[in-house]
C-alpha positions as CSV (number, residue, x, y, z in Angstrom):
1,M,-36.2,5.8,3.7
2,A,-33.8,2.9,2.8
3,N,-31.7,5.1,0.6
4,Q,-30.8,7.6,3.4
5,P,-27.1,7.9,4.0
6,L,-25.6,6.4,7.1
7,I,-24.4,8.7,9.8
8,G,-22.4,8.5,13.0
9,I,-21.5,5.1,14.4
10,A,-23.4,3.3,11.6
11,R,-21.3,5.0,9.0
12,L,-18.1,4.1,10.8
13,A,-19.2,0.5,11.1
14,A,-20.1,0.3,7.4
15,A,-16.7,1.8,6.5
16,W,-15.0,-0.8,8.7
17,R,-16.8,-3.6,7.1
18,N,-16.0,-2.3,3.6
19,S,-12.3,-1.9,4.6
20,R,-12.2,-5.5,5.9
21,A,-13.7,-6.8,2.7
22,G,-11.2,-4.8,0.7
23,F,-8.3,-6.2,2.8
24,R,-9.7,-9.8,2.3
25,D,-10.0,-9.2,-1.5
26,I,-6.5,-7.8,-1.9
27,W,-4.9,-10.5,0.3
28,Q,-6.6,-13.2,-1.7
29,G,-6.0,-11.8,-5.1
30,E,-2.7,-9.9,-5.1
31,E,0.5,-11.9,-4.4
32,A,2.6,-8.7,-4.5
33,F,0.5,-7.2,-1.7
34,R,0.9,-10.3,0.4
35,M,4.7,-10.3,0.0
36,E,5.0,-6.5,0.7
37,M,2.7,-6.9,3.8
38,I,4.8,-9.7,5.2
39,L,8.1,-7.8,4.5
40,W,6.6,-4.7,6.1
41,I,5.6,-6.6,9.3
42,V,9.1,-8.2,9.5
43,S,10.7,-4.8,8.9
44,I,9.0,-3.1,11.9
45,P,11.3,-4.5,14.6
46,V,14.3,-4.2,12.3
47,A,13.5,-0.5,11.9
48,F,13.8,0.0,15.6
49,V,17.2,-1.8,15.7
50,L,18.6,0.2,12.8
51,A,17.2,3.6,13.7
52,D,18.9,6.2,15.8
53,S,15.6,7.5,17.0
54,V,12.0,6.7,17.2
55,F,11.3,9.3,14.6
56,Q,13.7,7.6,12.2
57,A,12.1,4.2,12.8
58,A,8.7,5.8,12.2
59,I,9.9,7.1,8.8
60,L,11.1,3.7,7.8
61,I,7.8,2.1,8.9
62,A,5.7,4.8,7.3
63,A,7.6,4.4,4.0
64,G,6.6,0.7,4.0
65,L,3.0,1.6,4.8
66,L,3.1,4.1,1.9
67,L,4.1,1.3,-0.4
68,L,1.2,-0.8,0.8
69,I,-1.2,2.1,0.2
70,V,0.1,2.7,-3.3
71,E,-0.2,-1.1,-4.0
72,V,-3.9,-1.0,-2.9
73,L,-4.6,2.0,-5.1
74,N,-2.9,0.3,-8.0
75,S,-5.0,-2.8,-7.5
76,A,-8.1,-0.7,-7.4
77,I,-7.2,1.0,-10.7
78,E,-6.6,-2.4,-12.3
79,A,-9.9,-3.7,-11.0
80,V,-11.8,-0.7,-12.5
81,V,-10.0,-1.0,-15.8
82,D,-10.7,-4.7,-16.0
83,R,-14.4,-4.1,-15.1
84,I,-14.8,-1.7,-18.0
85,G,-13.8,-4.3,-20.6
86,A,-11.3,-6.9,-21.7
87,E,-10.6,-5.2,-25.1
88,R,-7.2,-3.5,-25.4
89,H,-7.4,0.3,-25.2
90,D,-4.5,2.7,-25.0
91,L,-6.1,4.6,-22.0
92,S,-6.6,1.3,-20.2
93,R,-3.0,0.4,-20.8
94,M,-1.9,3.8,-19.6
95,A,-3.9,3.7,-16.4
96,K,-2.5,0.3,-15.5
97,D,1.1,1.4,-16.4
98,L,0.8,4.6,-14.3
99,G,-0.4,2.6,-11.4
100,S,2.5,0.3,-11.8
101,L,4.9,3.2,-12.0
102,A,3.4,4.6,-8.7
103,V,4.3,1.3,-7.0
104,L,7.8,1.4,-8.5
105,L,8.4,5.0,-7.3
106,A,7.1,4.1,-3.8
107,S,9.4,1.1,-3.8
108,M,12.3,3.3,-4.8
109,L,11.5,5.7,-1.9
110,L,11.3,2.8,0.5
111,G,14.6,1.4,-0.8
112,L,16.4,4.8,-0.6
113,L,15.3,5.3,3.0
114,W,16.3,1.8,4.1
115,L,19.7,2.2,2.4
116,A,20.3,5.5,4.1
117,A,19.4,3.9,7.5
118,L,21.6,0.9,6.8
119,W,24.5,3.2,5.7
120,Q,24.2,5.3,8.9
121,W,23.9,2.1,11.1
122,V,27.1,0.6,9.5
123,F,29.2,3.7,9.3
124,A,28.1,5.7,12.3
């Protein structure tokens, strides 16, 4: 009976606890995530100043949130690869490099959107 899956509110409460633990783990263990999170929080009011519409501000904010999501997934990949073993393996290297590439691409998207918003704000 102890192995029965959680349902309803109990499942949501367990998911919330797991998410809080994940946030605590990434906050304590990943400096890049901490820096990106702080920049994202600071960027929220700036997005509303630069944006011509609420929708444009939402796009800027969402792009920052996407970067945070990709950073979390990259950290998860790194944790799993490190758990498997410390020996060097080409597939482990590739998994970590692809996670890093995903963060870079999300950063490029974020930068492109913010540059476009700044350009429009300055020259409009």
